[in-house]
C-alpha positions in Angstrom: 0.0 0.0 0.0 1.0 3.6 -0.4 0.8 6.1 2.5 -0.4 9.7 1.9 2.4 12.2 1.2 1.2 14.7 3.9 -1.0 14.4 7.1 -1.8 16.2 10.2 -0.9 13.2 12.4 1.0 10.0 11.7 0.6 7.0 14.1 3.1 4.2 14.1 1.6 0.9 15.0 -2.0 -0.5 14.5 -2.4 -2.3 17.8 -4.6 -1.2 20.7 -2.7 2.0 21.3 -2.4 3.0 17.7 -6.1 2.2 16.8 -7.3 3.9 20.0 -5.3 7.1 19.6 -6.6 7.3 16.0 -10.3 7.0 17.0 -9.8 9.9 19.4 -8.2 12.0 16.7 -11.0 11.1 14.2 -13.5 12.9 16.5 -11.5 16.1 15.7 -11.7 15.6 11.9 -7.9 15.7 11.7 -6.1 14.0 8.7 -4.6 11.0 10.4 -2.8 7.9 9.0 -1.8 4.8 10.9 1.3 3.2 9.5 1.7 -0.5 10.4 4.4 -2.9 9.2 2.3 -6.0 9.5 -1.5 -6.0 9.9 -4.0 -4.7 12.5 -3.4 -6.4 15.8 -0.5 -8.4 14.5 1.0 -8.8 17.9 -2.1 -10.3 19.4 -2.3 -12.8 16.5 1.1 -14.1 17.5 0.0 -14.9 21.0 0.0 -18.7 21.9 -3.3 -20.2 21.2 -4.0 -20.9 24.9 -3.3 -17.3 25.9 -6.2 -15.2 27.1 -6.6 -11.6 28.4 -6.1 -11.4 32.1 -8.3 -8.4 32.4 -11.9 -9.5 32.0 -14.3 -8.0 29.5 -17.9 -7.2 30.6 -20.7 -5.2 28.9 -21.0 -2.5 31.5 -20.7 0.6 29.2 -24.4 1.6 29.7 -23.8 2.0 33.4 -20.9 4.4 32.8 -18.2 1.7 33.4 -16.4 1.0 30.1 -15.4 -2.6 29.3 -11.8 -2.8 30.8 -10.5 -4.0 27.3 -12.3 -1.4 25.2 -10.2 1.2 23.5 -13.1 3.6 22.8 -15.9 4.8 25.0 -18.7 3.1 23.1 -17.4 -0.2 22.2 -17.1 -3.5 24.2 -15.1 -6.5 23.3 -17.5 -8.5 25.5 -20.3 -7.5 23.2 -18.3 -7.8 20.0 -16.8 -11.1 20.8 -19.1 -12.8 23.4 -16.0 -13.5 25.4 -14.9 -12.4 28.9 -11.2 -13.3 28.4 -10.5 -13.0 24.7 -7.8 -14.8 22.9 -5.2 -12.8 20.9 -6.9 -13.6 17.6 -10.3 -12.6 18.9 -9.1 -9.3 20.2 -7.3 -8.5 16.9 -10.7 -9.1 15.3 -12.2 -6.5 17.7 -9.4 -3.9 16.7 -10.2 -4.5 13.0 -13.9 -3.9 13.7 -13.1 -0.6 15.5 -11.0 0.5 12.6 -13.8 -0.3 10.1 -16.6 1.4 12.0 -14.6 4.6 12.4 -13.2 4.4 8.9 -9.6 4.8 10.0 -6.8 5.1 7.4 -4.6 2.2 8.1 -1.8 1.6 5.8 -0.4 -2.0 6.5 2.8 -3.7 5.2 4.8 -0.4 5.5 7.8 -0.1 7.8 9.0 3.2 9.3 12.7 3.3 9.1 13.6 6.8 10.2 12.2 10.2 11.4 13.6 13.6 11.1 12.7 17.3 10.9 12.4 18.6 7.3 15.6 20.5 7.9 17.4 17.2 8.7 17.6 17.9 12.4 16.7 15.2 14.9 17.4 12.5 12.4 18.0 8.9 13.4 19.5 6.0 11.4 17.1 3.4 10.1 17.0 0.4 12.3 15.3 -2.3 10.0 12.6 -4.6 11.6 12.8 -2.8 14.9 11.7 0.5 13.4 7.9 0.1 13.3 6.5 -2.6 15.4 2.8 -3.3 16.1 1.5 -2.5 19.5 0.8 -5.1 22.2 -1.9 -5.1 24.8 -0.7 -3.0 27.6 -0.3 -5.5 30.2 -2.9 -8.0 29.2 0.1 -10.4 29.5 2.7 -8.6 31.6 6.1 -10.4 32.1 9.2 -10.3 34.2 12.8 -9.9 33.4 15.5 -12.5 34.2 15.7 -11.0 37.7 12.0 -11.6 38.4 11.1 -7.9 38.2 8.1 -6.5 36.3 9.0 -5.6 32.7 7.9 -2.0 32.8 10.2 0.2 35.0 9.2 2.8 37.5 8.1 5.9 35.6 8.7 9.5 35.3 7.3 12.6 33.7 8.5 16.0 32.9 6.5 18.9 34.1 5.2 21.5 31.6 4.3 21.2 28.0 5.7 22.2 24.6 4.4 25.1 22.7 3.3 24.4 19.2 5.5 26.6 17.2 8.3 24.3 16.2 6.2 21.3 15.8 3.4 23.1 13.8 6.0 24.8 11.6 8.4 22.1 10.8 6.7 18.7 11.6 8.4 15.5 10.7 9.5 13.5 7.8 8.9 9.8 8.2 11.1 7.6 6.1 9.2 4.5 5.2 9.6 1.4 3.0 7.0 3.0 0.6 8.4 6.5 0.5 8.4 9.8 2.5 5.5 10.9 4.7 5.3 14.4 6.0 3.3 14.8 9.3 2.9 17.7 11.6 2.7 15.5 14.6 3.7 11.8 15.3 2.3 9.3 17.8 4.6 6.3 18.4 2.4 3.4 19.4 4.6 0.5 18.5 4.3 -1.5 21.7 6.7 -4.1 22.9 5.8 -7.6 21.9 8.2 -7.7 19.0 11.1 -6.9 21.1 11.6 -9.8 23.5 14.3 -9.9 26.1 15.8 -13.0 24.7 19.3 -12.1 26.0 18.2 -11.4 29.5 20.3 -14.3 30.8 23.7 -15.6 29.7 23.1 -18.4 27.3 19.6 -17.1 26.5 20.2 -17.9 22.8 19.9 -21.5 23.8 16.3 -21.0 25.1 12.9 -20.2 23.6 11.2 -17.1 24.5 7.4 -17.2 25.2 6.8 -14.8 22.3 8.2 -17.4 19.9 5.5 -20.1 20.8 2.3 -20.2 18.9 0.7 -23.0 20.9 1.8 -24.7 24.1 0.1 -27.9 23.2 2.0 -28.0 20.0 5.2 -27.1 21.8 4.7 -30.0 24.2 3.8 -32.4 21.4 6.9 -31.5 19.4 9.1 -32.5 22.4 10.4 -36.0 22.9 9.9 -35.6 26.6 7.4 -33.8 28.9 9.9 -32.0 31.2 10.1 -28.2 30.9 11.8 -25.3 32.8 10.6 -21.7 32.8 12.7 -18.7 33.7 10.3 -16.0 35.0 7.2 -16.3 37.2 5.1 -13.3 36.3 2.0 -13.5 33.9 3.4 -15.1 30.8 5.6 -17.5 32.8 2.8 -18.8 34.8 0.5 -18.8 31.7 3.0 -21.1 29.9 3.4 -23.3 33.0 -0.4 -23.7 33.5 -0.9 -24.6 29.8 2.0 -27.1 29.7 0.8 -28.8 33.0 -2.8 -29.0 31.4 -1.2 -30.7 28.5 0.3 -33.4 30.8 3.8 -32.0 31.2 5.9 -31.5 34.3 7.1 -28.0 34.6 9.4 -26.1 37.0 9.3 -22.3 37.2 12.2 -20.3 38.5 12.0 -16.7 39.7 14.2 -14.5 41.8 11.3 -13.6 43.9 7.9 -15.1 44.6 5.4 -13.2 42.4 2.8 -16.0 42.9 2.9 -15.3 46.7 2.9 -11.5 46.4 -0.2 -9.3 47.0 -0.8 -5.7 46.3 -3.3 -3.2 44.8 -1.6 -2.5 41.6 -2.1 -5.3 39.0 0.9 -4.0 37.2 3.0 -5.3 40.1 1.5 -8.6 41.0 -0.1 -11.6 39.3 -3.7 -11.0 38.3 -6.6 -12.8 40.0 -7.3 -14.6 36.8 -3.7 -16.0 36.6 -3.7 -16.9 40.3 -6.9 -18.8 39.9 -5.5 -20.7 37.0 -2.3 -21.4 39.0 -4.3 -22.8 41.8 -6.2 -25.1 39.4 -3.0 -27.1 38.6 -1.3 -26.7 42.0 -2.4 -30.2 43.2 -1.5 -32.1 40.0 2.1 -32.9 41.2 3.5 -31.7 37.9 4.3 -28.1 38.8 7.1 -26.8 41.0 7.4 -23.0 41.4 10.7 -22.0 43.0 11.4 -18.5 44.3 14.7 -16.9 45.1 16.5 -18.3 42.0 18.6 -15.9 40.1 19.6 -17.6 36.8 23.1 -16.9 35.9 23.8 -19.1 32.9 22.2 -21.6 30.5 24.4 -24.0 28.7 24.0 -27.4 26.9 26.0 -30.5 27.9 27.4 -33.2 25.8 24.2 -35.3 26.1 22.2 -32.6 24.6 20.5 -31.6 27.9 20.4 -28.0 29.1 22.0 -27.0 32.3 20.3 -24.0 34.0 22.7 -22.6 36.8 21.1 -20.4 39.4 22.2 -18.8 42.6 19.9 -18.1 45.6 18.7 -14.5 46.2 19.3 -13.0 49.5 17.2 -14.7 52.2 16.6 -17.8 50.0 18.2 -21.2 49.6 17.9 -23.6 46.7 17.7 -27.2 47.8 19.4 -26.2 51.0 22.3 -24.7 49.0 23.2 -21.2 47.9 23.4 -22.3 44.2 22.0 -25.1 42.1 22.1 -26.4 38.6 18.9 -27.7 37.0 19.0 -30.2 34.2 16.2 -30.2 31.6 16.1 -32.1 28.3 14.1 -29.4 26.5 15.1 -25.9 25.6 14.4 -23.6 28.7 11.6 -21.2 28.2 12.3 -17.5 28.8 9.5 -15.5 30.3 11.6 -12.5 30.7 9.5 -9.7 29.2 10.1 -7.2 26.4 12.0 -4.1 25.6 10.5 -0.9 24.3 10.1 -0.9 20.6 11.1 2.6 20.0 13.2 1.9 17.0 14.2 5.2 15.2 12.7 7.4 17.9 14.6 5.9 20.8 17.0 8.9 21.0 14.0 11.2 21.3 12.7 9.7 24.6 15.3 10.1 27.3 15.3 7.7 30.3 15.9 8.1 34.0 16.5 5.0 36.1 15.2 3.0 33.1 11.9 4.9 32.9 11.0 6.9 29.7 10.6 10.5 30.5 7.5 12.2 29.2 5.8 15.6 29.5 2.4 15.7 31.2 0.8 15.1 27.8 3.0 12.1 27.0 5.2 14.1 24.6 9.0 13.8 24.2 10.6 16.3 26.5 13.3 16.8 23.8 11.4 16.7 20.5 8.1 18.7 20.4 5.3 17.1 18.4 6.4 13.5 19.0 4.2 11.6 21.5 4.2 8.2 23.0 1.1 5.9 23.5 0.8 2.4 24.9 2.4 0.2 27.5 5.6 2.2 27.8 3.8 5.2 29.2 4.4 5.7 32.9 3.9 8.7 35.3 4.9 9.3 38.9 6.1 5.7 39.3 2.7 4.3 38.0 2.9 2.0 35.1 0.2 2.5 32.4 0.9 -0.9 30.9 -2.7 -2.2 30.9 -5.2 -1.2 28.2 -7.6 0.3 30.8 -4.7 2.5 32.0 -3.1 3.8 28.8 -6.4 4.2 26.9 -7.2 7.1 29.3 -4.4 9.0 27.7 -5.7 8.8 24.2 -8.0 12.0 24.6 -5.1 13.7 26.2 -3.0 13.3 23.1 -5.9 14.3 20.9 -6.8 17.4 22.9 -3.1 18.5 23.0 -2.7 18.1 19.2 -6.2 19.5 18.4 -5.6 22.5 20.5 -2.4 23.3 18.8 -4.0 23.0 15.4 -6.9 25.2 16.4 -9.8 22.6 16.1 -12.7 22.2 18.4 -11.8 19.5 20.9 -15.4 19.4 22.6 -16.2 16.0 21.0 -13.6 14.5 23.3 -16.1 15.1 26.2 -17.4 11.6 25.5 -14.2 10.2 27.0 -14.8 12.1 30.2 -18.4 11.0 30.4 -17.2 7.4 30.3 -14.3 8.0 32.8 -11.7 7.5 30.0 -10.0 10.8 30.3 -7.1 10.9 32.8 -5.4 14.3 32.7 -4.9 14.9 36.4 -1.8 12.9 37.1 -1.7 13.7 40.8 -4.2 10.9 41.2 -1.7 8.3 39.9 -0.5 6.7 43.1 0.9 3.3 43.3 -1.1 2.4 46.4 -4.7 3.5 46.4 -6.5 0.4 47.8 -7.5 0.2 51.5 -8.2 -3.5 51.5 
């Protein structure tokens, strides 16, 4: 397909964040294009067949409580799909339906390889396949890194906002596989799923990352044995473990902490109730061992073709009454080690502090006016917006910021406030707001 030569807003990524942002902008009658290297909802379609949304869908919109997995105020995946916990394929179907209803301009099969100002400033080198990645559900399946920590770091924002002079006057030049696109504003909504942390542990190249598996049943069937080891005990690690146990396999899960035993009010930090319930359903099978306090230091393969996973005990833990242990497994270890930010050619425009991407209060780059971020990488005041129901509340903020700078009427965005999908006061973003 061929993208338009000039638009008001270019959105990179046609996942939940990209489609949701485009719908908000469509209410303002701005010329917007979504550029996607694969297809709408591509990341969701690469989920394992057994994986489901951990956030439930329910048709509560008419009561002023929007379906947790909806990306617009007036849609509900529960109604569209007749599912409480949709699969990846089902949710991608929902995204396609939203794009069709709102007649969004989505250009698929086009890769963004670079972005710069028309005068050549702020340019970045093309980065191939990592340049324009489809967005993933923000937290529908949240994972851990090799150290057992949540994969979205703490969070920061930069006070204040940019004026519109430079962004409006110069805009951006997007270098794509199908030519140049001029855009006054850019929203990067490329997600994380296509950037797995496969190198999170030494010897990780000998392992298989959860994002590479299309079906846990098929993965088990393709193995000559039924013994598996998983590194990482957050959402996708436990999801894989449960699916493999249900397929009749024996599974050991290693994590530096004990996320399955941790409780807290923020679902971005602990296992979801849905995952804990599934974990409990296989706990008494005798085929699952979850071991906390195990920091994996190396994965190697011995002369017999088996894999040796060497781990040391975290502070306060022991492994089989020792401070270190080596686990032998005949199958490739499975990495549930999370994802990196798929920022590609805009990585240099989003500075970090203590690992967290720094943003203005309107989710704009603090160094590059006119460049915005949408999706699971957004964080503010130490709060991670990695679930859809969190980061979707920022769509109208982006739209109002851009619309105001372009001088258009932003009143149509009030529908987001009416449905409690408009989070502009970041002072309410506190990590602990539950009294139970």
